DOGU-926738 format. One record per residue (C-alpha): residue in three letters; residue number from 1; x, y, z. Coordinates in steps of 0.25 Angstrom, whole numbers, plus 5000, padded with zeros to 4 digits. Layout:
- res | n | X | Y | Z
- ALA | NUM | X | Y | Z
...
REM end
This chain:
- res | n | X | Y | Z
- MET | 1 | 4965 | 4941 | 5137
- PRO | 2 | 4977 | 4947 | 5131
- ALA | 3 | 4990 | 4946 | 5141
- PRO | 4 | 4996 | 4959 | 5145
- ALA | 5 | 5004 | 4966 | 5136
- THR | 6 | 5019 | 4962 | 5139
- PRO | 7 | 5030 | 4972 | 5141
- ALA | 8 | 5035 | 4969 | 5127
- LEU | 9 | 5022 | 4970 | 5121
- ASP | 10 | 5020 | 4984 | 5127
- ALA | 11 | 5035 | 4988 | 5122
- LEU | 12 | 5032 | 4983 | 5109
- ARG | 13 | 5018 | 4988 | 5105
- ALA | 14 | 5025 | 5003 | 5111
- ARG | 15 | 5037 | 5001 | 5101
- LEU | 16 | 5027 | 4997 | 5089
- ALA | 17 | 5018 | 5010 | 5093
- GLU | 18 | 5030 | 5018 | 5091
- LEU | 19 | 5036 | 5012 | 5078
- THR | 20 | 5021 | 5013 | 5073
- ASP | 21 | 5023 | 5028 | 5076
- LEU | 22 | 5035 | 5031 | 5069
- SER | 23 | 5029 | 5023 | 5056
- LEU | 24 | 5017 | 5031 | 5057
- LEU | 25 | 5026 | 5044 | 5057
- GLY | 26 | 5033 | 5039 | 5045
- HIS | 27 | 5021 | 5037 | 5038
- LEU | 28 | 5017 | 5052 | 5041
- ALA | 29 | 5032 | 5057 | 5036
- ALA | 30 | 5030 | 5048 | 5023
- TRP | 31 | 5017 | 5052 | 5020
- ASP | 32 | 5020 | 5068 | 5022
- GLN | 33 | 5032 | 5065 | 5013
- ARG | 34 | 5023 | 5061 | 5001
- THR | 35 | 5011 | 5072 | 5005
- MET | 36 | 5017 | 5084 | 5012
- MET | 37 | 5031 | 5085 | 5013
- PRO | 38 | 5037 | 5094 | 5003
- PRO | 39 | 5048 | 5089 | 4994
- ALA | 40 | 5060 | 5095 | 5000
- GLY | 41 | 5056 | 5089 | 5015
- SER | 42 | 5060 | 5076 | 5009
- PRO | 43 | 5075 | 5073 | 5014
- ASP | 44 | 5069 | 5076 | 5029
- ARG | 45 | 5058 | 5067 | 5027
- GLY | 46 | 5068 | 5055 | 5022
- ALA | 47 | 5075 | 5057 | 5034
- GLN | 48 | 5063 | 5057 | 5043
- ILE | 49 | 5057 | 5046 | 5038
- ALA | 50 | 5069 | 5039 | 5039
- THR | 51 | 5072 | 5043 | 5053
- LEU | 52 | 5058 | 5038 | 5058
- SER | 53 | 5061 | 5025 | 5051
- ARG | 54 | 5075 | 5023 | 5057
- LEU | 55 | 5068 | 5026 | 5071
- HIS | 56 | 5056 | 5016 | 5067
- HIS | 57 | 5066 | 5006 | 5064
- GLU | 58 | 5074 | 5006 | 5077
- ARG | 59 | 5062 | 5007 | 5086
- ALA | 60 | 5057 | 4995 | 5078
- THR | 61 | 5069 | 4985 | 5079
- GLY | 62 | 5074 | 4990 | 5093
- PRO | 63 | 5080 | 4979 | 5101
- GLU | 64 | 5069 | 4980 | 5110
- VAL | 65 | 5059 | 4977 | 5101
- GLY | 66 | 5064 | 4963 | 5099
- GLU | 67 | 5065 | 4961 | 5114
- TRP | 68 | 5049 | 4965 | 5113
- LEU | 69 | 5047 | 4956 | 5103
- ASP | 70 | 5054 | 4944 | 5110
- ALA | 71 | 5049 | 4944 | 5122
- LEU | 72 | 5033 | 4946 | 5115
- ASP | 73 | 5038 | 4932 | 5106
- GLY | 74 | 5040 | 4925 | 5117
- ALA | 75 | 5026 | 4930 | 5125
- SER | 76 | 5017 | 4929 | 5113
- SER | 77 | 5007 | 4920 | 5119
- GLU | 78 | 5006 | 4932 | 5130
- LEU | 79 | 5000 | 4940 | 5118
- ASP | 80 | 4987 | 4941 | 5112
- GLU | 81 | 4986 | 4941 | 5098
- LEU | 82 | 4987 | 4954 | 5093
- ASP | 83 | 5000 | 4957 | 5101
- ARG | 84 | 5005 | 4944 | 5096
- ASP | 85 | 5003 | 4948 | 5081
- LEU | 86 | 5008 | 4963 | 5086
- VAL | 87 | 5021 | 4956 | 5091
- ARG | 88 | 5021 | 4947 | 5080
- LEU | 89 | 5022 | 4959 | 5069
- ALA | 90 | 5031 | 4965 | 5078
- ARG | 91 | 5041 | 4955 | 5078
- ARG | 92 | 5039 | 4954 | 5063
- ASP | 93 | 5041 | 4969 | 5061
- TYR | 94 | 5054 | 4970 | 5071
- ASP | 95 | 5062 | 4956 | 5065
- ARG | 96 | 5060 | 4963 | 5051
- GLN | 97 | 5064 | 4978 | 5055
- LYS | 98 | 5074 | 4973 | 5065
- LEU | 99 | 5082 | 4967 | 5052
- VAL | 100 | 5082 | 4981 | 5045
- PRO | 101 | 5094 | 4991 | 5050
- GLY | 102 | 5090 | 5004 | 5053
- ASP | 103 | 5097 | 5012 | 5044
- LEU | 104 | 5091 | 5003 | 5031
- ALA | 105 | 5077 | 5006 | 5038
- ALA | 106 | 5080 | 5020 | 5038
- GLU | 107 | 5086 | 5022 | 5024
- LEU | 108 | 5074 | 5014 | 5020
- ALA | 109 | 5065 | 5024 | 5024
- GLN | 110 | 5074 | 5036 | 5020
- ALA | 111 | 5074 | 5030 | 5006
- ALA | 112 | 5060 | 5029 | 5005
- ALA | 113 | 5058 | 5044 | 5007
- THR | 114 | 5068 | 5048 | 4999
- GLY | 115 | 5064 | 5039 | 4988
- GLN | 116 | 5050 | 5043 | 4988
- ASP | 117 | 5053 | 5058 | 4986
- ILE | 118 | 5063 | 5054 | 4974
- TRP | 119 | 5052 | 5047 | 4969
- GLU | 120 | 5044 | 5059 | 4969
- ALA | 121 | 5052 | 5067 | 4961
- ALA | 122 | 5055 | 5056 | 4952
- ARG | 123 | 5042 | 5052 | 4949
- ALA | 124 | 5037 | 5068 | 4946
- ALA | 125 | 5049 | 5067 | 4938
- GLY | 126 | 5047 | 5053 | 4929
- ASP | 127 | 5062 | 5050 | 4933
- PHE | 128 | 5065 | 5038 | 4938
- ALA | 129 | 5080 | 5041 | 4937
- GLN | 130 | 5078 | 5051 | 4950
- PHE | 131 | 5070 | 5039 | 4958
- ALA | 132 | 5082 | 5028 | 4953
- PRO | 133 | 5093 | 5031 | 4965
- ALA | 134 | 5080 | 5032 | 4975
- LEU | 135 | 5073 | 5019 | 4971
- GLU | 136 | 5088 | 5012 | 4969
- ARG | 137 | 5091 | 5016 | 4984
- ASN | 138 | 5077 | 5011 | 4987
- VAL | 139 | 5079 | 4997 | 4981
- GLU | 140 | 5093 | 4997 | 4988
- LEU | 141 | 5086 | 4998 | 5003
- ALA | 142 | 5075 | 4989 | 4999
- ARG | 143 | 5086 | 4978 | 4998
- ALA | 144 | 5092 | 4981 | 5008
- TYR | 145 | 5081 | 4981 | 5017
- ALA | 146 | 5076 | 4968 | 5012
- ALA | 147 | 5090 | 4961 | 5015
- CYS | 148 | 5088 | 4964 | 5029
- PHE | 149 | 5079 | 4951 | 5030
- ASP | 150 | 5080 | 4937 | 5028
- GLY | 151 | 5071 | 4925 | 5024
- TYR | 152 | 5065 | 4931 | 5010
- ALA | 153 | 5065 | 4926 | 4997
- GLY | 154 | 5071 | 4939 | 4991
- PRO | 155 | 5072 | 4955 | 4996
- TYR | 156 | 5057 | 4957 | 4989
- ASP | 157 | 5051 | 4948 | 5000
- ALA | 158 | 5059 | 4956 | 5011
- LEU | 159 | 5055 | 4969 | 5006
- LEU | 160 | 5039 | 4962 | 5004
- ALA | 161 | 5038 | 4958 | 5019
- ASP | 162 | 5037 | 4973 | 5023
- PHE | 163 | 5024 | 4976 | 5014
- ASP | 164 | 5017 | 4962 | 5015
- PHE | 165 | 5023 | 4952 | 5024
- GLY | 166 | 5021 | 4937 | 5020
- LEU | 167 | 5021 | 4940 | 5005
- THR | 168 | 5035 | 4936 | 4995
- ALA | 169 | 5037 | 4943 | 4981
- GLU | 170 | 5036 | 4927 | 4975
- ARG | 171 | 5021 | 4927 | 4982
- ILE | 172 | 5020 | 4941 | 4975
- GLN | 173 | 5025 | 4936 | 4963
- GLU | 174 | 5014 | 4925 | 4962
- VAL | 175 | 5002 | 4935 | 4964
- PHE | 176 | 5008 | 4947 | 4955
- GLY | 177 | 5012 | 4936 | 4944
- ALA | 178 | 4997 | 4931 | 4942
- LEU | 179 | 4993 | 4945 | 4943
- GLY | 180 | 5003 | 4950 | 4932
- GLU | 181 | 5000 | 4938 | 4923
- SER | 182 | 4983 | 4940 | 4925
- LEU | 183 | 4981 | 4956 | 4925
- PRO | 184 | 4988 | 4961 | 4911
- PRO | 185 | 4979 | 4953 | 4905
- LEU | 186 | 4968 | 4958 | 4911
- VAL | 187 | 4973 | 4973 | 4912
- ALA | 188 | 4975 | 4971 | 4897
- GLU | 189 | 4961 | 4966 | 4894
- LEU | 190 | 4954 | 4976 | 4904
- SER | 191 | 4961 | 4988 | 4899
- ALA | 192 | 4958 | 4986 | 4884
- ARG | 193 | 4942 | 4987 | 4888
- SER | 194 | 4937 | 5001 | 4885
- THR | 195 | 4935 | 5009 | 4897
- PRO | 196 | 4930 | 5023 | 4899
- PRO | 197 | 4938 | 5035 | 4900
- PRO | 198 | 4946 | 5037 | 4915
- LEU | 199 | 4939 | 5048 | 4921
- GLU | 200 | 4946 | 5061 | 4924
- PRO | 201 | 4943 | 5068 | 4937
- PRO | 202 | 4951 | 5079 | 4941
- ILE | 203 | 4958 | 5079 | 4953
- ALA | 204 | 4947 | 5089 | 4960
- ALA | 205 | 4937 | 5078 | 4960
- GLN | 206 | 4946 | 5068 | 4964
- GLU | 207 | 4952 | 5074 | 4975
- ALA | 208 | 4934 | 5076 | 4979
- ALA | 209 | 4933 | 5062 | 4977
- VAL | 210 | 4944 | 5056 | 4985
- ALA | 211 | 4941 | 5064 | 4996
- ALA | 212 | 4927 | 5059 | 4995
- VAL | 213 | 4929 | 5046 | 4993
- LEU | 214 | 4938 | 5045 | 5005
- ARG | 215 | 4928 | 5051 | 5014
- ARG | 216 | 4919 | 5039 | 5010
- PHE | 217 | 4929 | 5032 | 5016
- GLY | 218 | 4932 | 5036 | 5029
- VAL | 219 | 4943 | 5046 | 5027
- THR | 220 | 4943 | 5058 | 5035
- GLU | 221 | 4951 | 5071 | 5037
- GLU | 222 | 4952 | 5067 | 5053
- SER | 223 | 4962 | 5056 | 5049
- TRP | 224 | 4966 | 5054 | 5034
- ARG | 225 | 4973 | 5063 | 5024
- LEU | 226 | 4972 | 5062 | 5010
- ASP | 227 | 4984 | 5069 | 5003
- LEU | 228 | 4991 | 5068 | 4989
- SER | 229 | 5003 | 5060 | 4986
- SER | 230 | 5011 | 5057 | 4972
- HIS | 231 | 5009 | 5042 | 4976
- PRO | 232 | 4995 | 5040 | 4984
- PHE | 233 | 4997 | 5033 | 4998
- SER | 234 | 4991 | 5031 | 5013
- THR | 235 | 4999 | 5031 | 5025
- ASN | 236 | 4995 | 5031 | 5040
- VAL | 237 | 5000 | 5039 | 5052
- GLY | 238 | 4988 | 5033 | 5061
- GLN | 239 | 4976 | 5025 | 5062
- ARG | 240 | 4969 | 5038 | 5060
- ASP | 241 | 4979 | 5046 | 5052
- SER | 242 | 4978 | 5041 | 5036
- ARG | 243 | 4986 | 5047 | 5026
- ILE | 244 | 4982 | 5044 | 5012
- THR | 245 | 4985 | 5050 | 4998
- THR | 246 | 4980 | 5050 | 4984
- ARG | 247 | 4986 | 5058 | 4971
- TYR | 248 | 4977 | 5064 | 4961
- GLU | 249 | 4976 | 5065 | 4946
- ASP | 250 | 4967 | 5072 | 4936
- GLY | 251 | 4959 | 5061 | 4929
- GLN | 252 | 4962 | 5050 | 4940
- LEU | 253 | 4955 | 5041 | 4949
- GLU | 254 | 4967 | 5036 | 4955
- SER | 255 | 4967 | 5047 | 4967
- LEU | 256 | 4952 | 5040 | 4971
- LEU | 257 | 4960 | 5026 | 4970
- ALA | 258 | 4972 | 5032 | 4976
- ALA | 259 | 4965 | 5037 | 4989
- MET | 260 | 4956 | 5025 | 4991
- HIS | 261 | 4969 | 5017 | 4990
- GLU | 262 | 4975 | 5023 | 5001
- PHE | 263 | 4962 | 5024 | 5009
- GLY | 264 | 4963 | 5010 | 5010
- HIS | 265 | 4977 | 5010 | 5014
- ALA | 266 | 4973 | 5019 | 5026
- LEU | 267 | 4961 | 5012 | 5031
- TYR | 268 | 4969 | 5000 | 5033
- ASP | 269 | 4980 | 5009 | 5041
- ARG | 270 | 4965 | 5014 | 5048
- GLN | 271 | 4959 | 5001 | 5051
- ILE | 272 | 4969 | 4993 | 5059
- ALA | 273 | 4964 | 4989 | 5071
- PRO | 274 | 4968 | 4999 | 5082
- GLU | 275 | 4975 | 4989 | 5091
- LEU | 276 | 4986 | 4988 | 5082
- ALA | 277 | 4989 | 5003 | 5080
- ARG | 278 | 5004 | 5005 | 5082
- THR | 279 | 5008 | 4990 | 5083
- SER | 280 | 5015 | 4981 | 5073
- LEU | 281 | 5002 | 4977 | 5070
- GLY | 282 | 4995 | 4991 | 5065
- ASP | 283 | 4998 | 4991 | 5051
- GLY | 284 | 4993 | 4986 | 5037
- THR | 285 | 4997 | 4971 | 5037
- SER | 286 | 5006 | 4971 | 5023
- MET | 287 | 5005 | 4980 | 5011
- SER | 288 | 4997 | 4972 | 5003
- ILE | 289 | 4986 | 4971 | 5012
- HIS | 290 | 4985 | 4987 | 5015
- GLU | 291 | 4985 | 4986 | 4998
- SER | 292 | 4972 | 4980 | 4999
- GLN | 293 | 4966 | 4989 | 5007
- SER | 294 | 4969 | 5000 | 4998
- LYS | 295 | 4967 | 4991 | 4985
- LEU | 296 | 4953 | 4988 | 4990
- TRP | 297 | 4949 | 5002 | 4994
- GLU | 298 | 4954 | 5007 | 4978
- ASN | 299 | 4949 | 4996 | 4972
- HIS | 300 | 4937 | 4988 | 4979
- VAL | 301 | 4933 | 5001 | 4984
- GLY | 302 | 4937 | 5012 | 4974
- ARG | 303 | 4934 | 5005 | 4961
- HIS | 304 | 4922 | 4998 | 4966
- PRO | 305 | 4911 | 5000 | 4955
- ALA | 306 | 4901 | 5004 | 4966
- PHE | 307 | 4912 | 5015 | 4972
- ALA | 308 | 4915 | 5020 | 4958
- GLY | 309 | 4901 | 5028 | 4962
- VAL | 310 | 4906 | 5034 | 4975
- ILE | 311 | 4918 | 5039 | 4967
- ALA | 312 | 4911 | 5046 | 4957
- THR | 313 | 4900 | 5052 | 4965
- GLU | 314 | 4913 | 5059 | 4972
- LEU | 315 | 4920 | 5062 | 4960
- THR | 316 | 4909 | 5070 | 4954
- ALA | 317 | 4905 | 5077 | 4967
- GLY | 318 | 4920 | 5081 | 4965
- GLY | 319 | 4917 | 5086 | 4953
- PHE | 320 | 4919 | 5074 | 4945
- PRO | 321 | 4906 | 5070 | 4938
- VAL | 322 | 4907 | 5054 | 4936
- ASP | 323 | 4899 | 5042 | 4936
- ALA | 324 | 4904 | 5028 | 4945
- THR | 325 | 4903 | 5021 | 4931
- GLY | 326 | 4915 | 5031 | 4927
- VAL | 327 | 4922 | 5029 | 4939
- PHE | 328 | 4921 | 5015 | 4940
- ALA | 329 | 4926 | 5013 | 4925
- THR | 330 | 4937 | 5023 | 4928
- LEU | 331 | 4941 | 5015 | 4941
- THR | 332 | 4942 | 5000 | 4936
- ALA | 333 | 4946 | 5003 | 4921
- VAL | 334 | 4959 | 4995 | 4918
- ARG | 335 | 4971 | 5003 | 4912
- PRO | 336 | 4984 | 5000 | 4913
- SER | 337 | 4991 | 5012 | 4919
- LEU | 338 | 5004 | 5016 | 4922
- ILE | 339 | 5002 | 5020 | 4936
- ARG | 340 | 5002 | 5011 | 4950
- VAL | 341 | 4991 | 5018 | 4958
- SER | 342 | 4983 | 5021 | 4947
- ALA | 343 | 4981 | 5008 | 4940
- ASP | 344 | 4968 | 5001 | 4939
- GLU | 345 | 4965 | 4990 | 4949
- THR | 346 | 4968 | 4979 | 4936
- THR | 347 | 4981 | 4984 | 4932
- TYR | 348 | 4987 | 4988 | 4947
- PRO | 349 | 4992 | 4976 | 4950
- LEU | 350 | 5001 | 4974 | 4939
- HIS | 351 | 5008 | 4987 | 4942
- ILE | 352 | 5011 | 4982 | 4957
- VAL | 353 | 5017 | 4967 | 4949
- LEU | 354 | 5027 | 4978 | 4942
- ARG | 355 | 5031 | 4984 | 4954
- PHE | 356 | 5032 | 4971 | 4961
- GLU | 357 | 5042 | 4965 | 4951
- LEU | 358 | 5049 | 4977 | 4950
- GLU | 359 | 5052 | 4981 | 4964
- ARG | 360 | 5054 | 4967 | 4967
- ALA | 361 | 5066 | 4966 | 4955
- LEU | 362 | 5071 | 4980 | 4961
- VAL | 363 | 5073 | 4973 | 4975
- GLU | 364 | 5078 | 4959 | 4970
- GLY | 365 | 5088 | 4967 | 4960
- THR | 366 | 5084 | 4961 | 4948
- LEU | 367 | 5079 | 4976 | 4943
- SER | 368 | 5087 | 4988 | 4945
- VAL | 369 | 5083 | 5002 | 4947
- ALA | 370 | 5087 | 5007 | 4933
- ASP | 371 | 5079 | 4997 | 4925
- LEU | 372 | 5066 | 4999 | 4936
- PRO | 373 | 5060 | 5009 | 4926
- ALA | 374 | 5061 | 5001 | 4912
- ALA | 375 | 5055 | 4987 | 4921
- TRP | 376 | 5043 | 4996 | 4926
- ASN | 377 | 5039 | 5000 | 4912
- ASP | 378 | 5042 | 4985 | 4907
- GLY | 379 | 5031 | 4982 | 4918
- MET | 380 | 5021 | 4989 | 4916
- LYS | 381 | 5021 | 4987 | 4901
- ARG | 382 | 5021 | 4972 | 4905
- LEU | 383 | 5010 | 4972 | 4914
- LEU | 384 | 5001 | 4983 | 4911
- GLY | 385 | 5004 | 4986 | 4896
- VAL | 386 | 5009 | 5001 | 4899
- ALA | 387 | 5020 | 5011 | 4896
- VAL | 388 | 5027 | 5019 | 4906
- PRO | 389 | 5028 | 5033 | 4901
- SER | 390 | 5037 | 5038 | 4912
- ASP | 391 | 5043 | 5033 | 4926
- ALA | 392 | 5033 | 5043 | 4934
- ASP | 393 | 5023 | 5034 | 4927
- GLY | 394 | 5030 | 5021 | 4929
- VAL | 395 | 5041 | 5019 | 4939
- LEU | 396 | 5040 | 5029 | 4948
- GLN | 397 | 5024 | 5030 | 4949
- ASP | 398 | 5025 | 5022 | 4963
- VAL | 399 | 5032 | 5027 | 4976
- HIS | 400 | 5035 | 5015 | 4984
- TRP | 401 | 5050 | 5011 | 4979
- ALA | 402 | 5053 | 5026 | 4982
- ALA | 403 | 5049 | 5022 | 4998
- GLY | 404 | 5056 | 5008 | 4996
- ALA | 405 | 5043 | 5002 | 4997
- PHE | 406 | 5049 | 4988 | 4990
- GLY | 407 | 5038 | 4977 | 4992
- TYR | 408 | 5028 | 4987 | 4994
- PHE | 409 | 5021 | 4984 | 4978
- PRO | 410 | 5015 | 4970 | 4980
- SER | 411 | 5005 | 4974 | 4989
- TYR | 412 | 4997 | 4983 | 4980
- ALA | 413 | 4993 | 4971 | 4971
- LEU | 414 | 4993 | 4962 | 4982
- GLY | 415 | 4983 | 4973 | 4989
- CYS | 416 | 4975 | 4973 | 4976
- LEU | 417 | 4973 | 4957 | 4977
- ILE | 418 | 4970 | 4957 | 4993
- ALA | 419 | 4961 | 4969 | 4990
- ALA | 420 | 4953 | 4961 | 4982
- GLN | 421 | 4954 | 4949 | 4990
- LEU | 422 | 4948 | 4957 | 5002
- TRP | 423 | 4937 | 4965 | 4993
- GLU | 424 | 4930 | 4950 | 4991
- THR | 425 | 4931 | 4946 | 5003
- LEU | 426 | 4926 | 4959 | 5009
- GLU | 427 | 4913 | 4960 | 4999
- SER | 428 | 4911 | 4945 | 5003
- GLU | 429 | 4909 | 4949 | 5018
- LEU | 430 | 4903 | 4962 | 5017
- GLY | 431 | 4897 | 4960 | 5004
- PRO | 432 | 4897 | 4969 | 4991
- GLN | 433 | 4903 | 4983 | 4993
- ALA | 434 | 4896 | 4989 | 4980
- GLY | 435 | 4884 | 4994 | 4990
- PRO | 436 | 4893 | 5002 | 4998
- LEU | 437 | 4903 | 5007 | 4989
- ALA | 438 | 4893 | 5014 | 4982
- GLU | 439 | 4889 | 5021 | 4994
- GLY | 440 | 4904 | 5024 | 4996
- ASP | 441 | 4904 | 5017 | 5010
- VAL | 442 | 4915 | 5008 | 5012
- THR | 443 | 4912 | 5008 | 5028
- ALA | 444 | 4910 | 4990 | 5027
- ILE | 445 | 4923 | 4990 | 5018
- ALA | 446 | 4933 | 4997 | 5027
- ALA | 447 | 4927 | 4990 | 5040
- TRP | 448 | 4929 | 4976 | 5033
- LEU | 449 | 4944 | 4980 | 5029
- GLY | 450 | 4947 | 4986 | 5044
- ASP | 451 | 4941 | 4972 | 5048
- LYS | 452 | 4947 | 4962 | 5040
- VAL | 453 | 4960 | 4969 | 5036
- HIS | 454 | 4963 | 4982 | 5042
- ARG | 455 | 4963 | 4979 | 5057
- HIS | 456 | 4972 | 4968 | 5056
- GLY | 457 | 4984 | 4977 | 5054
- ARG | 458 | 4998 | 4969 | 5052
- ARG | 459 | 4991 | 4957 | 5061
- LEU | 460 | 4989 | 4949 | 5047
- ASP | 461 | 4999 | 4949 | 5035
- THR | 462 | 4996 | 4949 | 5022
- VAL | 463 | 4990 | 4935 | 5018
- PRO | 464 | 4984 | 4931 | 5030
- LEU | 465 | 4976 | 4944 | 5031
- VAL | 466 | 4971 | 4942 | 5016
- GLU | 467 | 4969 | 4927 | 5021
- SER | 468 | 4961 | 4932 | 5032
- VAL | 469 | 4951 | 4941 | 5025
- THR | 470 | 4949 | 4934 | 5014
- GLY | 471 | 4953 | 4919 | 5015
- ARG | 472 | 4963 | 4920 | 5007
- GLY | 473 | 4978 | 4923 | 5003
- LEU | 474 | 4981 | 4933 | 4992
- ASP | 475 | 4972 | 4930 | 4980
- ALA | 476 | 4972 | 4938 | 4965
- ALA | 477 | 4957 | 4931 | 4964
- PRO | 478 | 4949 | 4942 | 4969
- PHE | 479 | 4957 | 4953 | 4963
- LEU | 480 | 4954 | 4947 | 4949
- ARG | 481 | 4941 | 4944 | 4954
- HIS | 482 | 4938 | 4960 | 4957
- LEU | 483 | 4946 | 4965 | 4943
- GLY | 484 | 4935 | 4954 | 4935
- SER | 485 | 4924 | 4962 | 4942
- ARG | 486 | 4930 | 4975 | 4935
REM end
């Protein structure tokens, strides 16, 4: 029988619930900023988000939290396994946040909110110079934040710990170095093959297909929202309040893939074990695992040959007659391109390899913000063989640096690798999914992910979670086998 909750544990749980509420209100404010807020609201919203961040930091690092954790550290034998994990992660978070001054935490939040609004305008104008001062400030603040922590090989490792605890830049460089060597020749070979012309569904047909596919996945108006944003994203405002976005362009299927991608993120948040809600454990364990969930739904469900028939059915119902063969050919064609979020699954990791190189150099001071556009353009030519016509299609295309999210990008490529590992294991346990996917039935897939990955929340870090599900650590071989199957 678990020991009775101690007063310290009760107090800690109450504070963790309060911190969760503050975080989710921050999610709501950021979601509104990127979907509904009129542009003139930007200065006030930046101040509001900064206030929430400061309050969160103050409540998370109060001396009483340290006292509760000290008491619980000394009584760990009296706690059950769940509460020991709760205390362990709360201790990790407390020790890390305690090292960050409250003023710096608020400044980081306000600079991120301001930076995103400046980026929106700069991207629309294709004017990097307009964005450069905000990026300079974010880089400066990222260095100041990294300097708060000791024990890391460099500032980039200190930033990585917020997104993928336990991973290092050196380990990522090993993995990405191999991708950077093996993928460009494969891309050159595959992109030289004859491919059918891309489909050109109008926006109205895309909108109908996106809504229909999401309904098949279980998305309902009662606890989901689908909106538009300049950069697709997902956020949770509660375990039964999921907000996802996509974007539409004539003649593209990016809107469908983006919606499935963001659904994967949202499903992860929704299927975390209810007993972990409003605690230190009630979130996704890392960005690499989060990205593995979105990439699994995008690549292994959305681009599955059997699911192409479902997409074709919904596009046809939306007024754009097409067959499964045409859909599958479009979704799996290898075409080196400028835009990361619309990249095919073969070239996609190379976009991330470049961003990892650049943001690490920015943080470590070997690349200046002024030289970033040229370095970006050179890297796109080297890795993908494409020329960048404008900053809007190049260095300004992603929102992450505007939001101060340095150390985030590696998770996108790591997520591709982990998704392939998980999919191989899923099919080895459940059997091939072609039959259910041909019917648009993803019930077993969602349930398997819920049991194997989602329910654990933060109880297992990235590599231990991958090992627990697949029996091995990070491994690029399943991803390369997946590409070979195309």
